[in-house]
PyMOL CGO cylinders between C-alpha atoms (Angstrom):
from pymol import cmd
from pymol.cgo import CYLINDER

trace = [
    CYLINDER, -140.39, -5.41, -6.89, -139.51, -4.23, -10.55, 0.3, 1, 1, 1, 1, 1, 1,
    CYLINDER, -139.51, -4.23, -10.55, -142.30, -4.85, -13.25, 0.3, 1, 1, 1, 1, 1, 1,
    CYLINDER, -142.30, -4.85, -13.25, -142.42, -3.81, -16.54, 0.3, 1, 1, 1, 1, 1, 1,
    CYLINDER, -142.42, -3.81, -16.54, -145.57, -2.42, -18.79, 0.3, 1, 1, 1, 1, 1, 1,
    CYLINDER, -145.57, -2.42, -18.79, -146.32, -1.83, -22.46, 0.3, 1, 1, 1, 1, 1, 1,
    CYLINDER, -146.32, -1.83, -22.46, -148.42, 0.66, -23.95, 0.3, 1, 1, 1, 1, 1, 1,
    CYLINDER, -148.42, 0.66, -23.95, -148.70, 1.10, -27.89, 0.3, 1, 1, 1, 1, 1, 1,
    CYLINDER, -148.70, 1.10, -27.89, -150.40, 3.86, -28.99, 0.3, 1, 1, 1, 1, 1, 1,
    CYLINDER, -150.40, 3.86, -28.99, -151.10, 6.02, -32.32, 0.3, 1, 1, 1, 1, 1, 1,
    CYLINDER, -151.10, 6.02, -32.32, -151.83, 9.29, -32.64, 0.3, 1, 1, 1, 1, 1, 1,
    CYLINDER, -151.83, 9.29, -32.64, -152.77, 11.25, -35.78, 0.3, 1, 1, 1, 1, 1, 1,
    CYLINDER, -152.77, 11.25, -35.78, -153.23, 14.90, -36.54, 0.3, 1, 1, 1, 1, 1, 1,
    CYLINDER, -153.23, 14.90, -36.54, -152.69, 17.83, -39.38, 0.3, 1, 1, 1, 1, 1, 1,
    CYLINDER, -152.69, 17.83, -39.38, -148.95, 18.28, -40.53, 0.3, 1, 1, 1, 1, 1, 1,
    CYLINDER, -148.95, 18.28, -40.53, -148.41, 21.53, -38.33, 0.3, 1, 1, 1, 1, 1, 1,
    CYLINDER, -148.41, 21.53, -38.33, -149.71, 20.44, -35.42, 0.3, 1, 1, 1, 1, 1, 1,
    CYLINDER, -149.71, 20.44, -35.42, -147.44, 20.98, -32.42, 0.3, 1, 1, 1, 1, 1, 1,
    CYLINDER, -147.44, 20.98, -32.42, -147.17, 17.67, -29.90, 0.3, 1, 1, 1, 1, 1, 1,
    CYLINDER, -147.17, 17.67, -29.90, -146.49, 17.99, -26.38, 0.3, 1, 1, 1, 1, 1, 1,
    CYLINDER, -146.49, 17.99, -26.38, -145.81, 15.22, -23.90, 0.3, 1, 1, 1, 1, 1, 1,
    CYLINDER, -145.81, 15.22, -23.90, -147.05, 15.17, -20.14, 0.3, 1, 1, 1, 1, 1, 1,
    CYLINDER, -147.05, 15.17, -20.14, -146.39, 13.16, -17.27, 0.3, 1, 1, 1, 1, 1, 1,
    CYLINDER, -146.39, 13.16, -17.27, -148.82, 13.09, -14.38, 0.3, 1, 1, 1, 1, 1, 1,
    CYLINDER, -148.82, 13.09, -14.38, -149.04, 11.55, -11.15, 0.3, 1, 1, 1, 1, 1, 1,
    CYLINDER, -149.04, 11.55, -11.15, -152.44, 10.50, -9.86, 0.3, 1, 1, 1, 1, 1, 1,
    CYLINDER, -152.44, 10.50, -9.86, -150.98, 8.49, -6.80, 0.3, 1, 1, 1, 1, 1, 1,
    CYLINDER, -150.98, 8.49, -6.80, -149.34, 9.99, -4.20, 0.3, 1, 1, 1, 1, 1, 1,
    CYLINDER, -149.34, 9.99, -4.20, -145.66, 9.54, -3.33, 0.3, 1, 1, 1, 1, 1, 1,
    CYLINDER, -145.66, 9.54, -3.33, -144.43, 9.29, -6.85, 0.3, 1, 1, 1, 1, 1, 1,
    CYLINDER, -144.43, 9.29, -6.85, -140.88, 9.70, -7.92, 0.3, 1, 1, 1, 1, 1, 1,
    CYLINDER, -140.88, 9.70, -7.92, -139.27, 8.65, -11.10, 0.3, 1, 1, 1, 1, 1, 1,
    CYLINDER, -139.27, 8.65, -11.10, -137.95, 9.95, -14.57, 0.3, 1, 1, 1, 1, 1, 1,
    CYLINDER, -137.95, 9.95, -14.57, -139.15, 9.79, -18.00, 0.3, 1, 1, 1, 1, 1, 1,
    CYLINDER, -139.15, 9.79, -18.00, -136.87, 9.58, -20.98, 0.3, 1, 1, 1, 1, 1, 1,
    CYLINDER, -136.87, 9.58, -20.98, -138.44, 10.33, -24.80, 0.3, 1, 1, 1, 1, 1, 1,
    CYLINDER, -138.44, 10.33, -24.80, -136.81, 9.26, -27.74, 0.3, 1, 1, 1, 1, 1, 1,
    CYLINDER, -136.81, 9.26, -27.74, -137.88, 11.16, -30.68, 0.3, 1, 1, 1, 1, 1, 1,
    CYLINDER, -137.88, 11.16, -30.68, -137.01, 11.10, -34.24, 0.3, 1, 1, 1, 1, 1, 1,
    CYLINDER, -137.01, 11.10, -34.24, -133.56, 12.77, -34.57, 0.3, 1, 1, 1, 1, 1, 1,
    CYLINDER, -133.56, 12.77, -34.57, -131.30, 14.27, -32.20, 0.3, 1, 1, 1, 1, 1, 1,
    CYLINDER, -131.30, 14.27, -32.20, -133.80, 15.93, -29.92, 0.3, 1, 1, 1, 1, 1, 1,
    CYLINDER, -133.80, 15.93, -29.92, -134.64, 13.70, -27.24, 0.3, 1, 1, 1, 1, 1, 1,
    CYLINDER, -134.64, 13.70, -27.24, -136.35, 14.53, -23.94, 0.3, 1, 1, 1, 1, 1, 1,
    CYLINDER, -136.35, 14.53, -23.94, -136.32, 14.02, -20.38, 0.3, 1, 1, 1, 1, 1, 1,
    CYLINDER, -136.32, 14.02, -20.38, -139.05, 14.90, -17.69, 0.3, 1, 1, 1, 1, 1, 1,
    CYLINDER, -139.05, 14.90, -17.69, -138.04, 14.94, -14.03, 0.3, 1, 1, 1, 1, 1, 1,
    CYLINDER, -138.04, 14.94, -14.03, -141.03, 13.21, -12.08, 0.3, 1, 1, 1, 1, 1, 1,
    CYLINDER, -141.03, 13.21, -12.08, -143.69, 15.23, -13.20, 0.3, 1, 1, 1, 1, 1, 1,
    CYLINDER, -143.69, 15.23, -13.20, -143.98, 18.04, -16.12, 0.3, 1, 1, 1, 1, 1, 1,
    CYLINDER, -143.98, 18.04, -16.12, -144.62, 18.68, -20.14, 0.3, 1, 1, 1, 1, 1, 1,
    CYLINDER, -144.62, 18.68, -20.14, -142.43, 19.14, -22.56, 0.3, 1, 1, 1, 1, 1, 1,
    CYLINDER, -142.43, 19.14, -22.56, -142.61, 19.80, -26.58, 0.3, 1, 1, 1, 1, 1, 1,
    CYLINDER, -142.61, 19.80, -26.58, -141.55, 17.34, -28.80, 0.3, 1, 1, 1, 1, 1, 1,
    CYLINDER, -141.55, 17.34, -28.80, -142.07, 19.50, -31.69, 0.3, 1, 1, 1, 1, 1, 1,
    CYLINDER, -142.07, 19.50, -31.69, -144.22, 19.38, -35.14, 0.3, 1, 1, 1, 1, 1, 1,
    CYLINDER, -144.22, 19.38, -35.14, -146.21, 16.12, -36.08, 0.3, 1, 1, 1, 1, 1, 1,
    CYLINDER, -146.21, 16.12, -36.08, -144.34, 15.89, -39.04, 0.3, 1, 1, 1, 1, 1, 1,
    CYLINDER, -144.34, 15.89, -39.04, -141.24, 15.67, -37.96, 0.3, 1, 1, 1, 1, 1, 1,
    CYLINDER, -141.24, 15.67, -37.96, -142.27, 12.58, -35.67, 0.3, 1, 1, 1, 1, 1, 1,
    CYLINDER, -142.27, 12.58, -35.67, -143.97, 10.19, -38.39, 0.3, 1, 1, 1, 1, 1, 1,
    CYLINDER, -143.97, 10.19, -38.39, -140.13, 8.92, -39.49, 0.3, 1, 1, 1, 1, 1, 1,
    CYLINDER, -140.13, 8.92, -39.49, -139.71, 5.99, -36.73, 0.3, 1, 1, 1, 1, 1, 1,
    CYLINDER, -139.71, 5.99, -36.73, -141.69, 5.30, -33.57, 0.3, 1, 1, 1, 1, 1, 1,
    CYLINDER, -141.69, 5.30, -33.57, -141.07, 7.72, -30.69, 0.3, 1, 1, 1, 1, 1, 1,
    CYLINDER, -141.07, 7.72, -30.69, -140.60, 5.62, -27.41, 0.3, 1, 1, 1, 1, 1, 1,
    CYLINDER, -140.60, 5.62, -27.41, -141.10, 6.67, -24.21, 0.3, 1, 1, 1, 1, 1, 1,
    CYLINDER, -141.10, 6.67, -24.21, -139.38, 4.90, -20.96, 0.3, 1, 1, 1, 1, 1, 1,
    CYLINDER, -139.38, 4.90, -20.96, -140.45, 5.94, -17.48, 0.3, 1, 1, 1, 1, 1, 1,
    CYLINDER, -140.45, 5.94, -17.48, -139.27, 4.31, -14.53, 0.3, 1, 1, 1, 1, 1, 1,
    CYLINDER, -139.27, 4.31, -14.53, -141.39, 5.31, -11.60, 0.3, 1, 1, 1, 1, 1, 1,
    CYLINDER, -141.39, 5.31, -11.60, -141.21, 4.56, -7.42, 0.3, 1, 1, 1, 1, 1, 1,
    CYLINDER, -141.21, 4.56, -7.42, -143.87, 4.63, -5.10, 0.3, 1, 1, 1, 1, 1, 1,
    CYLINDER, -143.87, 4.63, -5.10, -142.36, 4.21, -1.49, 0.3, 1, 1, 1, 1, 1, 1,
    CYLINDER, -142.36, 4.21, -1.49, -145.65, 5.91, 0.44, 0.3, 1, 1, 1, 1, 1, 1,
    CYLINDER, -145.65, 5.91, 0.44, -147.02, 3.34, 3.06, 0.3, 1, 1, 1, 1, 1, 1,
    CYLINDER, -147.02, 3.34, 3.06, -150.75, 4.93, 2.68, 0.3, 1, 1, 1, 1, 1, 1,
    CYLINDER, -150.75, 4.93, 2.68, -150.61, 4.31, -0.96, 0.3, 1, 1, 1, 1, 1, 1,
    CYLINDER, -150.61, 4.31, -0.96, -151.70, 0.53, -2.31, 0.3, 1, 1, 1, 1, 1, 1,
    CYLINDER, -151.70, 0.53, -2.31, -151.78, 1.47, -5.84, 0.3, 1, 1, 1, 1, 1, 1,
    CYLINDER, -151.78, 1.47, -5.84, -149.46, 3.22, -8.54, 0.3, 1, 1, 1, 1, 1, 1,
    CYLINDER, -149.46, 3.22, -8.54, -151.52, 5.80, -10.99, 0.3, 1, 1, 1, 1, 1, 1,
    CYLINDER, -151.52, 5.80, -10.99, -149.72, 7.87, -13.46, 0.3, 1, 1, 1, 1, 1, 1,
    CYLINDER, -149.72, 7.87, -13.46, -151.38, 9.38, -16.47, 0.3, 1, 1, 1, 1, 1, 1,
    CYLINDER, -151.38, 9.38, -16.47, -149.55, 10.12, -19.73, 0.3, 1, 1, 1, 1, 1, 1,
    CYLINDER, -149.55, 10.12, -19.73, -150.68, 12.97, -22.09, 0.3, 1, 1, 1, 1, 1, 1,
    CYLINDER, -150.68, 12.97, -22.09, -149.97, 13.39, -25.68, 0.3, 1, 1, 1, 1, 1, 1,
    CYLINDER, -149.97, 13.39, -25.68, -151.57, 16.70, -26.24, 0.3, 1, 1, 1, 1, 1, 1,
    CYLINDER, -151.57, 16.70, -26.24, -155.49, 15.72, -25.26, 0.3, 1, 1, 1, 1, 1, 1,
    CYLINDER, -155.49, 15.72, -25.26, -154.97, 11.97, -25.88, 0.3, 1, 1, 1, 1, 1, 1,
    CYLINDER, -154.97, 11.97, -25.88, -154.66, 9.85, -22.49, 0.3, 1, 1, 1, 1, 1, 1,
    CYLINDER, -154.66, 9.85, -22.49, -153.02, 7.05, -21.46, 0.3, 1, 1, 1, 1, 1, 1,
    CYLINDER, -153.02, 7.05, -21.46, -153.17, 5.79, -17.98, 0.3, 1, 1, 1, 1, 1, 1,
    CYLINDER, -153.17, 5.79, -17.98, -151.28, 3.12, -16.07, 0.3, 1, 1, 1, 1, 1, 1,
    CYLINDER, -151.28, 3.12, -16.07, -151.94, 1.71, -12.78, 0.3, 1, 1, 1, 1, 1, 1,
    CYLINDER, -151.94, 1.71, -12.78, -151.12, -1.47, -10.78, 0.3, 1, 1, 1, 1, 1, 1,
    CYLINDER, -151.12, -1.47, -10.78, -151.38, -2.47, -7.31, 0.3, 1, 1, 1, 1, 1, 1,
    CYLINDER, -151.38, -2.47, -7.31, -148.21, -2.14, -5.28, 0.3, 1, 1, 1, 1, 1, 1,
    CYLINDER, -148.21, -2.14, -5.28, -148.41, -5.99, -4.41, 0.3, 1, 1, 1, 1, 1, 1,
    CYLINDER, -148.41, -5.99, -4.41, -147.66, -6.53, -8.11, 0.3, 1, 1, 1, 1, 1, 1,
    CYLINDER, -147.66, -6.53, -8.11, -144.86, -3.88, -8.13, 0.3, 1, 1, 1, 1, 1, 1,
    CYLINDER, -144.86, -3.88, -8.13, -143.83, -0.75, -6.23, 0.3, 1, 1, 1, 1, 1, 1,
    CYLINDER, -143.83, -0.75, -6.23, -141.03, -0.19, -8.76, 0.3, 1, 1, 1, 1, 1, 1,
    CYLINDER, -141.03, -0.19, -8.76, -142.75, 0.20, -12.43, 0.3, 1, 1, 1, 1, 1, 1,
    CYLINDER, -142.75, 0.20, -12.43, -141.18, 0.71, -16.05, 0.3, 1, 1, 1, 1, 1, 1,
    CYLINDER, -141.18, 0.71, -16.05, -143.25, 1.78, -18.34, 0.3, 1, 1, 1, 1, 1, 1,
    CYLINDER, -143.25, 1.78, -18.34, -142.74, 2.08, -21.97, 0.3, 1, 1, 1, 1, 1, 1,
    CYLINDER, -142.74, 2.08, -21.97, -145.24, 3.73, -24.16, 0.3, 1, 1, 1, 1, 1, 1,
    CYLINDER, -145.24, 3.73, -24.16, -144.60, 3.43, -28.30, 0.3, 1, 1, 1, 1, 1, 1,
    CYLINDER, -144.60, 3.43, -28.30, -146.04, 5.97, -30.37, 0.3, 1, 1, 1, 1, 1, 1,
    CYLINDER, -146.04, 5.97, -30.37, -146.88, 6.07, -34.02, 0.3, 1, 1, 1, 1, 1, 1,
    CYLINDER, -146.88, 6.07, -34.02, -147.18, 9.27, -35.13, 0.3, 1, 1, 1, 1, 1, 1,
    CYLINDER, -147.18, 9.27, -35.13, -149.53, 9.80, -38.39, 0.3, 1, 1, 1, 1, 1, 1,
    CYLINDER, -149.53, 9.80, -38.39, -150.12, 13.23, -40.78, 0.3, 1, 1, 1, 1, 1, 1,
    CYLINDER, -150.12, 13.23, -40.78, -153.44, 13.31, -41.50, 0.3, 1, 1, 1, 1, 1, 1,
]
cmd.load_cgo(trace, "trace")
């Protein structure tokens, strides 16, 4: 069964700050893909776990950045789907019981602000 979860996050930093986005699996057996729609034509993809550079924060403020992740956990020894997202050092943690869903769609809507 698939279930959708939505998170909203605001990240503020100085204009010349480099921004990275990271996906980290906490539970064993996860696999999936993450698509990151940034302002302009420089969208990113992360297969399973990993990290990518989104650019300088001043280039990310024109519109919201939308992250769409689809994860699946078929591991029988796991009863929870756990994933962490990082915007530089800011952490967004997702977890749900597999009895709720083992096929998870997660949206993270990010507003970048310049200090």
